N, C-alpha and C positions, 0 to 999 in steps of 0.2 A: 205415846209413843208409836210413832206409824211402823209399820212391819219391816218397810226397807232400812230405817235406821236402827230398829232392833238388831236385822243382820247384821248391818254396819258394824255396831257396837259389840257383838258376839266376835266377829271376827277379829276387830281388834285386840280382845281379852286373849283370843286364842292365839293372835300373832306377838303379843305382847310376851306370853307364857312360854315361847319357844326358847331354848337356851342352845347358843351355840356354844359348843365346846373351845376351851381357851388352851393357851401354850402350845398351837398348832396350826399349822395353815390348812384353811379350809378351801379345796379347790372350786367351789361353784355352791353360791348361794341364790337362790332363783328369786327375783324381785317379786312382790307380792301380788303387785299390780299390772304385769306385765310378765308373763313366763319367759318371753324372749330375751329378757335381761338377765343378766346375773354378773356376779362379781365374785373374786376371790378375796378371802378376809383372814386376817389374823388378829386375833384375842389376848394381850400378853396374861401369863399366867396370874397377875393380882386381879384382872379385873374384875369388879363388883359393879352391878347395873345401879347401885344406890349412890355411886361417885360418879363424875363427870371427867371425860378422859380427852386427852387431844387424839386427833386422827390425821393419817397421812392418807390423801386419795391419790392413787398412782394410775397414770395413763401411758399403756404400752402402744407403740404404731401399729403392732400386730394383733392388736386384741388380745395378748396375753398376760389376764389378770395375774397367774400366780407367780409368774417369774420377778416382779418386782415385790411382790409381797414376802418371796421366800428370800430374796437378797436382804430387805431389810429386817425379818423376822427376828433375829438372835438381837442386834442394837434395840428393835422396839420392846423385846418383852424385858430387857435391861431398864431401859426409860419408863416401861409404862405408858406405850403408844398403840392404839389401834392402826393397822395397815390394811387398807382397802386397794384392790386393784381390778379394775371395770375389765369384763369380757366382752365387751362392745365396742367400746371406744376405740377407734385404729385411725389410719390416716386412708385421707378421701373426703367424700363429701362433710361437710361441717355439721350438716344436720344429723347425721346419724352420730356422731361425737357428744353434739348436745344434749340429744335424747338420752345417751347413755350415762352421762353426768347428773342428768336430772333424776333419773330413775335409781341411781345409786346414792344421792344425796338423800333422796326420799324415802328409799327403802333403810338405808343404815340409819337415818336419823329416828325412823319408827321402831327399829330394832334394838338399837344401842344406846347409850347413855354417854353424847357427845359435847363435847365442852365448844361452842361456837366460838368462843374468842381463841380458840388454839386448832383452827382448822388449817392444814397445809396442802399441798399439791407439790406431785413430783413425776416428770415424765423425761420419757426417754425419745429422740430424734424429733419427729413431727408430735409426739406426745409431749416432748418440753413444751415447744410452741405453743400447744394448746392449756399448758397448765399454766405458763406466762401470760398468756390472753386471758384464762380463767381468773387469776389471781388480779389482773389490772382491772376486772370488771365487778368484783365482788368482794365480800369481806374473807379475805384468804389472809392468814400472817406471813406466810413464806414459801418458798418453792425450791425445790431440787432440780435443776435444768440440767439432764446429761445430753451431751452430744448436740445441743442445739441452742439459739438464741430466741429472741422475739421474731414474730413473723416479718418476714419482710427487712429485718436487721433493723428496724426502726423503734428506739427505745422511748417509751412514753415521758411527759415531760413529769410526770409525776411517778414513783416506782414506791409507794407506802408499805413494801413489803421485803423481808429480807430475801435475796436471793444466793444460795449454794450452787456453784455452777462447776461441773466438771467435764473434762472430755479426755480420751486416750490419746496419747501422743502420736499414735497412728491414724487418729480420726481426722476424714475430710474436713470436717467442721472445727477444728479445731482450734484454728484462726479467728472463726468468727466467735466460739464460745469466749476463748482468751479477750479478745477485743471488746466484747460485752461487757466483760468482767471490768476491765480496765477504764469504760466510759463511765459504769455505774459508780467506780471509786472516785473517778474524777468529777462527778456531780454530786458526792457526797451521800450516795444511797448505801444503804448496809448490804455488804457482798463478801464472797469468799469465794477464791477461785483455787481449784485442785485438779492436777493433772494424774493421770495413772498410767500403768504400762499396759497398753491394749489398743483397740481400735473403735468403732463405732458401737457402742454398747450401755447398758446401764452401767453406772460405778461399780467396782467392785464392793465386795463384804467388807472389806475393812476401811473403806470410807464410810461407812452408813452411819457407823456411831458419832462421828465428828458433825456429818451431815445434820442428824438430829439435834445435835448438841448446838450446832449454829442455830439452827432455826428457832430452838427453844428460847435463845439467849445465855447459854450457859457458855457460849464460844465467843468470843469477840469478832467482829469485822476484819478483815488485814487487806492490806495492799496486794492486789496481784503482781507477781514478779516480772521485771522489765523484759522487753522480748529480745533476746539474745542473737549474737549472729546467726547461731546455727539454726535457730528457729525463721530468721526472714530467710535463708539461703532455702530451708525446706519449703516454705510457702510459694518461691519465684519457681523453684522446680518443679512443685505441685503445679501452680498455673501454667508454665509452659508444657508441661506433659501431656496436661490435659487438654489443652488446646490442639496440640499437635495429632491427639489420638481421635479427637473429633472431626479435625481436618481431613485426616490422611482417608484415602481409599482402603480397600479391605487387604492387601498384600502390604502398605505400610502398616496398617494398624495390626496385622498378625506379627508381624516384626517388632514391632514396639510394645506390645502384649508381652511377647516371649520374653524382651529384656526386662521389664517391669516384672514379670513372675519370679525370674533369676533375682532380681534386687531386691525382691520382698522376701525372699529366704537367706538373705545373708546372716551371717551368726552373729556378726556383731551390730549394734544399733547406731544410726548415724543417718545424715541427712539422705541420701539414697534409698534406704533401705524406708523410712519415715514415708519419703513421698511416694516411693512405688508403691507402697500399700493405701496411701491414701487416694491415688489415683485408679486405682484397681475396684475398690471399693466405691468410692466416689462415683466414678463415671459409669459403673454397673447400677446403682441407685440413680441418678440424674438421667441416664437413658431409658432406665422403665419408664420415670415420670413423662419423661418428652414423647416416649413411643405410646402411651395411654392417650395423652392430647391429642397428637395427631391422630391416631386412631380415632378417638372419638369427634375429630374434626373431618374425618373421610379422606384425610390426605395420607393414602394409602401409601406409595411410594417413598414418601419422606418417612412414614413411619416405619417400614421396612428395614431403611438403613439404620434406625435406631434399635429395633429389635435384633438386627444383624450383629450389631456392637454388643447388645447383653449377651448373646449366647456365645460368640467368642470370647467374652471375659467369664462368662459363668456355662461352659458347653452342657452341665447336666441338669440346667434351670428347665423344668419342661415347660412352666407357663410362659418361657421365653419365648421356646420354640412354637409354642402353640400360637403365640401373639404375631411371631413373625409369619408363621403360616397363613394366619387370616390377613395379615397385612398384603401378602404376596398374592392370595386370592383377589382380594380387592383390587389390586392392581393390575390384574387380568396376569399374572405371572404362573400360570398352571403347574408348572413342571416344578419350579421352586415352591409352589405352596406346597404339593404333596411331598416333595423334599421334606420340607420342614414338620410337615403334618407327621409325617414318619419319624421322625427325630425325636417329637415331641411325645408320642407314644413309648418309642424307644426309652426315653426317659422318665417315664410314669404316667405322664397323661393318660385320665381314664373318664374325663367328664364327657359321656356320648351326648346327653341330653344338651348340653352347651355346644356341641360339634353340630348336632340336629339341628340348633335352633339359630345359630349363627349365618343370618340371609347370604355371606360371602361365598358358602359353599353351595350353593343355590346351581349355579353352572358347572359343576363338579361332581354332583352327588352320582351321576351316573358313570363317572368313571370306574374303570378296575380297581384302579389303586386306592380310590376312597373306600369301594368296598369292602378292599382288603385291610384297610385301617381300620375300618368301623369294625370288620370281626376280630383283628388284632387287640383288641382293646375288653375282647370278651373273655381273652386268653388269661 
């Protein structure tokens, strides 16, 4: 045997000998082939390597692998499932997510006894879109889609896997997810839709057992509930208020956001509260996405308008203030750029390297306020 082959064989033996603890969530397992890639994992208490086990691969939009693994752990322990959550897959360039999935699959298949006929995926928001796309192009038996549907809203001609879809009643994607379930049902594909009290988030722990039961076939498909009059009114109000918020000038936006916050804090559930909560979070997310796209295109004035709305909706969001500052600097609005930079630092922005690296700041580096901002990050 060649020396390199001997080393590889020895490495594989050592790798196989490594034993992961069962019955608890492990935050970070580093992939053997790339130390930059890792995942959280839960092995059920009854896990034994001489038996093949079903696995649920989870994709979070913020690369927070522990969150879904922890959410599913109790139900997975009772059902005898492995749960894995990528610490690298996130919203953004698809290449990063694909690489994370590839390493997660390779590493878990080397470490664990996985039944390839019982591979399932789960995702939240952009992670749900990714999980559905993964299932549509690979051997996946079922998907738990939280807070989002297929990318672009386009359901494939064939859906040869089960879909358990969930959305919070305050989720800005509620209508998208419930609409996807209705279309899947109309076309005869196995699906189940469950709403929950909450917003744009992973499904609550109380639904995880039924989700796993549905994927395994223990729970049958069910028709989604018909659209109620209240749902139609909420959807119409959400669309109208979102359009008003995007069209308005700054004073109108401030007034509208004030009213939305008031409605979002109503004690009783209803159309006004649900629509307000959906608009506040949905507009925040969509403005970040549009702001990033405009910044990438160097359309700085348009980007600044998006980031102004972001920080109006969430004034404590340091990244939003910094992106606004960069946009204003790119648009040659010196005073506004420095104002926004100071707000970013006041809210916790501390990335000196990024500030020193971004070229939009070149004309302002000799400004006293810029120097004071840099010094302020050191405190």
